[in-house]
C-alpha positions as CSV (number, residue, x, y, z in Angstrom):
1,M,4.9,-40.4,-7.3
2,L,4.2,-37.1,-5.7
3,N,5.5,-34.0,-7.5
4,L,7.6,-31.8,-5.2
5,Y,6.7,-28.6,-7.2
6,K,3.0,-29.3,-6.8
7,L,3.5,-30.0,-3.1
8,E,5.2,-26.6,-2.7
9,I,2.2,-25.0,-4.4
10,F,-0.1,-26.9,-2.2
11,A,1.8,-25.7,0.9
12,I,1.6,-22.0,-0.3
13,V,-2.2,-22.3,-0.8
14,V,-2.5,-23.6,2.8
15,Q,-0.2,-20.8,4.0
16,T,-2.0,-18.0,2.3
17,G,-5.5,-19.4,2.7
18,S,-6.7,-18.9,-0.9
19,F,-5.8,-19.8,-4.5
20,S,-5.7,-16.1,-5.5
21,A,-3.3,-15.2,-2.6
22,A,-1.1,-18.2,-3.5
23,A,-1.1,-17.0,-7.1
24,D,0.1,-13.6,-6.1
25,H,2.8,-15.1,-3.9
26,L,4.0,-17.5,-6.7
27,L,3.7,-14.9,-9.5
28,M,1.3,-17.2,-11.3
29,T,-2.3,-16.9,-12.5
30,Q,-5.1,-18.3,-10.3
31,P,-6.2,-20.8,-12.9
32,A,-2.6,-22.2,-13.0
33,V,-2.6,-22.7,-9.3
34,S,-6.0,-24.3,-9.4
35,Q,-4.8,-26.6,-12.2
36,H,-1.8,-27.8,-10.1
37,I,-4.0,-28.5,-7.1
38,H,-6.5,-30.3,-9.4
39,D,-3.7,-32.4,-10.8
40,L,-2.5,-33.2,-7.3
41,E,-6.0,-34.2,-6.2
42,A,-6.4,-36.4,-9.3
43,S,-3.1,-38.2,-8.7
44,L,-4.2,-38.9,-5.1
45,G,-7.8,-39.7,-5.8
46,A,-8.7,-37.4,-2.8
47,R,-10.1,-33.9,-2.4
48,L,-7.6,-31.7,-0.5
49,F,-9.5,-28.4,-0.1
50,Q,-13.0,-27.2,0.8
51,R,-13.8,-24.1,-1.2
52,G,-15.6,-21.3,0.7
53,R,-16.4,-17.6,0.4
54,R,-13.4,-16.6,2.5
55,G,-10.9,-18.9,0.8
56,V,-10.1,-22.6,1.3
57,S,-9.8,-24.9,4.2
58,L,-8.2,-28.4,4.3
59,T,-10.2,-31.6,4.1
60,P,-9.1,-34.5,6.4
61,A,-7.1,-35.8,3.4
62,G,-5.6,-32.4,3.0
63,E,-4.7,-32.2,6.7
64,T,-2.8,-35.5,6.4
65,L,-1.0,-34.5,3.2
66,H,-0.1,-31.1,4.8
67,T,1.5,-32.9,7.8
68,Y,3.7,-34.9,5.4
69,T,4.4,-31.9,3.2
70,R,5.6,-29.8,6.1
71,E,8.0,-32.6,7.1
72,I,9.3,-32.9,3.5
73,L,9.8,-29.2,3.1
74,R,11.5,-29.0,6.5
75,L,14.0,-31.7,5.5
76,L,14.6,-29.9,2.2
77,A,15.3,-26.6,4.1
78,E,17.5,-28.4,6.6
79,A,19.5,-30.0,3.8
80,E,19.8,-26.6,2.0
81,N,21.0,-24.9,5.2
82,A,23.5,-27.7,5.9
83,V,25.1,-27.5,2.5
84,T,24.8,-23.9,1.3
85,D,27.9,-21.7,1.7
86,V,26.3,-18.3,1.8
87,Q,29.7,-16.5,1.5
88,H,30.2,-17.9,-2.0
89,L,26.7,-17.5,-3.4
90,A,26.6,-15.6,-6.6
91,S,23.4,-13.8,-5.4
92,G,20.8,-14.0,-2.7
93,Q,17.9,-11.9,-1.4
94,I,15.9,-11.4,1.8
95,T,12.9,-9.2,2.4
96,V,12.6,-7.7,5.9
97,A,9.6,-5.6,7.1
98,A,9.7,-3.2,10.0
99,T,7.6,-0.6,11.7
100,P,8.6,2.9,10.7
101,G,11.0,3.7,13.5
102,V,13.0,0.5,13.1
103,G,12.8,0.6,9.4
104,V,14.1,4.2,9.0
105,Y,16.6,4.6,11.9
106,L,18.0,1.1,12.7
107,L,17.7,-1.3,9.7
108,P,19.6,0.9,7.1
109,D,22.8,0.8,9.2
110,W,22.4,-2.9,10.0
111,T,21.8,-3.8,6.3
112,Q,24.7,-1.8,5.0
113,N,27.0,-3.4,7.5
114,F,25.6,-6.8,6.5
115,R,26.3,-6.0,2.8
116,Q,29.9,-5.2,3.6
117,H,30.3,-8.8,4.9
118,Y,28.1,-10.3,2.1
119,P,28.3,-8.0,-0.9
120,N,26.5,-10.5,-3.2
121,L,23.4,-10.6,-1.0
122,T,20.5,-8.1,-1.2
123,V,18.3,-7.0,1.7
124,T,15.0,-5.4,0.8
125,V,13.4,-3.4,3.6
126,Q,9.7,-2.5,3.7
127,T,8.1,-0.3,6.3
128,G,4.5,-0.8,7.4
129,T,2.2,-0.9,10.4
130,T,2.1,-4.0,12.6
131,P,-1.1,-5.4,11.0
132,Q,0.4,-4.9,7.5
133,I,3.6,-6.7,8.5
134,I,1.7,-9.7,10.0
135,A,-0.4,-10.0,6.9
136,G,2.7,-9.8,4.7
137,L,4.4,-12.6,6.7
138,R,1.3,-14.7,6.4
139,G,1.1,-14.1,2.7
140,G,4.8,-15.0,2.2
141,R,5.7,-11.5,0.9
142,M,8.5,-11.1,3.5
143,A,10.8,-13.4,5.5
144,L,11.0,-11.5,8.8
145,G,9.4,-8.6,10.6
146,L,10.8,-6.2,13.3
147,I,8.1,-4.4,15.1
148,E,7.5,-2.3,18.2
149,G,3.8,-2.6,17.8
150,E,1.7,-4.4,20.5
151,L,0.2,-7.7,19.3
152,D,-3.2,-7.2,20.9
153,E,-6.5,-9.0,20.4
154,G,-7.2,-7.1,17.2
155,I,-4.3,-8.7,15.3
156,D,-4.6,-12.3,14.1
157,Q,-1.4,-14.0,15.5
158,E,-2.2,-17.6,14.4
159,G,0.9,-19.2,12.9
160,I,3.1,-16.1,13.7
161,G,6.2,-16.6,15.8
162,V,7.1,-13.8,18.2
163,L,10.5,-13.2,20.0
164,E,10.9,-10.2,22.3
165,L,14.4,-8.7,21.7
166,E,14.9,-5.5,23.8
167,V,13.0,-2.8,25.7
168,N,13.3,0.7,24.3
169,E,12.6,3.6,26.5
170,Q,10.4,6.4,25.0
171,F,11.3,10.0,25.7
172,V,9.5,13.3,25.7
173,V,11.0,15.2,22.8
174,V,11.0,19.0,22.7
175,G,12.4,21.8,20.6
176,P,14.3,24.9,21.6
177,K,11.1,27.0,21.9
178,H,9.5,24.8,24.5
179,P,9.7,25.8,28.2
180,W,11.1,22.4,29.0
181,W,14.2,22.8,26.8
182,E,16.5,23.3,29.8
183,R,15.1,20.4,31.9
184,D,16.6,17.0,32.3
185,H,13.4,15.0,32.9
186,V,9.7,15.3,33.2
187,R,7.0,13.4,35.1
188,L,4.2,11.6,33.2
189,E,1.5,13.7,34.9
190,E,3.2,16.9,33.6
191,L,2.1,16.0,30.1
192,D,-1.5,16.8,31.1
193,G,-2.7,19.7,28.9
194,Q,0.4,19.7,26.7
195,S,0.2,20.2,23.0
196,I,1.5,17.0,21.3
197,V,2.4,15.9,17.8
198,M,1.4,12.2,17.3
199,R,1.3,9.4,14.8
200,Q,-1.9,8.8,12.8
201,R,-4.8,7.2,14.7
202,N,-4.7,3.8,13.0
203,S,-1.0,3.1,13.9
204,Q,-0.1,0.8,16.7
205,T,2.2,3.5,18.1
206,R,-0.8,5.8,18.5
207,V,-3.0,3.1,20.0
208,W,-0.2,2.3,22.5
209,L,0.4,6.0,23.5
210,D,-3.3,6.8,23.8
211,G,-3.6,3.8,26.1
212,E,-0.6,4.8,28.3
213,L,-1.8,8.4,28.7
214,Q,-5.4,7.2,29.4
215,R,-4.2,4.8,32.1
216,A,-2.1,7.6,33.7
217,G,-5.1,10.0,33.7
218,V,-3.3,12.4,31.3
219,Q,-5.2,14.4,28.7
220,V,-3.2,16.0,26.0
221,Q,-4.1,18.4,23.2
222,I,-3.5,17.0,19.7
223,A,-1.6,19.6,17.7
224,A,-1.0,17.5,14.6
225,E,-0.9,13.9,13.3
226,F,1.6,12.5,10.9
227,D,2.2,9.1,9.3
228,N,6.0,9.4,9.5
229,V,8.5,10.2,12.2
230,E,10.5,12.7,10.2
231,S,7.5,15.0,9.9
232,I,6.8,14.7,13.6
233,K,10.4,15.7,14.5
234,R,10.5,18.6,12.1
235,A,7.2,20.0,13.6
236,V,8.5,19.7,17.1
237,A,11.9,21.3,16.3
238,K,10.2,24.3,14.8
239,G,7.4,24.8,17.3
240,K,6.4,24.6,21.0
241,D,4.8,21.2,20.9
242,I,6.1,17.9,22.3
243,T,6.2,14.3,21.1
244,I,7.1,10.9,22.3
245,L,9.9,9.0,20.5
246,P,12.6,6.5,21.2
247,E,16.2,7.8,21.5
248,Y,17.4,6.1,18.3
249,A,14.8,8.1,16.3
250,V,16.2,11.5,17.4
251,R,19.9,10.6,17.8
252,S,21.1,12.9,15.0
253,E,19.0,15.8,16.1
254,L,20.3,15.4,19.7
255,E,23.9,15.5,18.5
256,M,23.1,18.7,16.5
257,G,21.3,20.4,19.4
258,L,18.0,20.6,17.4
259,L,15.9,18.5,19.9
260,R,16.1,17.5,23.5
261,A,15.0,14.0,24.7
262,L,13.7,14.1,28.3
263,P,13.3,10.8,30.2
264,V,10.0,10.2,32.0
265,A,10.8,10.0,35.7
266,E,9.2,7.4,38.0
267,K,7.0,5.8,35.4
268,P,9.1,5.5,32.2
269,L,7.3,4.9,28.9
270,Q,8.7,1.7,27.3
271,R,8.0,-0.5,24.2
272,T,9.5,-3.8,23.3
273,L,11.2,-4.5,20.0
274,K,10.1,-7.9,18.7
275,L,11.0,-10.3,15.8
276,V,8.0,-11.8,14.1
277,W,8.0,-14.5,11.4
278,N,5.7,-17.0,9.7
279,Q,6.0,-20.3,11.6
280,N,4.6,-22.2,8.6
281,A,7.6,-21.1,6.4
282,F,11.2,-22.1,6.8
283,F,14.2,-19.9,7.0
284,S,16.4,-19.9,4.0
285,P,20.2,-19.9,4.3
286,V,20.3,-16.2,3.5
287,T,17.6,-15.5,6.2
288,R,19.5,-17.5,8.8
289,T,22.8,-15.7,7.9
290,F,21.1,-12.3,8.3
291,L,19.6,-13.3,11.7
292,R,23.0,-14.5,12.9
293,F,24.5,-11.2,11.7
294,L,21.9,-9.2,13.6
295,T,22.8,-10.8,16.9
296,R,25.7,-8.2,17.2
297,Y,23.0,-5.5,17.5
298,L,20.2,-7.6,19.0
299,P,21.6,-10.2,21.4
300,G,18.1,-11.5,22.1
301,L,18.2,-13.2,18.7
302,E,20.5,-15.8,20.1
303,K,17.4,-17.3,21.8
304,L,16.1,-18.2,18.3
305,S,17.4,-21.6,17.1
306,M,19.4,-20.8,13.9
C-alpha cells in the first residue's frame, strides 16, 4: 500500500523541482529525500523521476502518480478545512510574503488585527522583491504573496495563481523645501528634468517607474537610489528632490506635515496590488482563515474560492 508520507515527499519534490530544494523545504537531508523516493519507486516497480543537471522531471509513471497524489492531497486538505475549528487551535502559523510597501505599511496593521481575533495563531511576514516572492512560493517557503510588482515576461509564472485586488494611485511626493510644496497636483510631463529619489535598479518598482517615464517621454535626474522606502522618504523630506510613492506609504508623514503627496493630473500613475500563491499547494485552515479576514481590507479577495 502506498505510504502517505512518502507521497507528500514525492509531491514536494515535484513542486520544488529538485531533491535538494525539497530537502530544504522539508528540513531533511538530501540523501533522506532520495531514499524516500527510492523506496517509493521500489514499491511501485517504476521510475518516477528523470534526473538532470537542472533538477528532476517526471517520467510517464511519475506523471500518473502525481495526478493521483494531487487528488489525494486535495481531499486531505478539504477534509482538514471542513473539520478544523481554527478558533480553538492551540497554535497555528502562516508565512506571508510582500513587496516592501505592502509589507511595511499595510500588513503590520492587518496582522495585528488578525491576532486580536485569533491570539493563538502566528503570522510571519517576509518582505522581498517580486521575483524573490514567486521563487519562495514555488519553493514552499511561504503560503501567500502580496505584490505590486508587474509579472512580466522575465518572471516565471508557471504554477502561480494571480488575483488582482485593487488599484493604488502613485503620487509625486515632495518635502517642504521643494518649489511644488504649495501645489495641489502636477502633470506627468512636469517631472522632466526633476531630481528624483528612486528604488534600486533591480526592483520591479524601479523597472515599472522607468517604463512609465520613458513612455511619457520624461527624463529625470537620479539623485539617489535606496532599497527601502523609509530611506527614500527621509531623503525627500530633508531635501529638494521628489519621489513617487503610494499614499499609504506616506500617510504618517502627510498627517505630520513632513511631506506632500501630489496627484498626477490627466495621466495618473497607478499600480495594481495582487495576491499570488502556489497553485500546486493547498491552503491550510489557517491560511483560509487569514484570507477571509483580509476581505475586510481587500474586498477583491472574495473572488477567491475559500
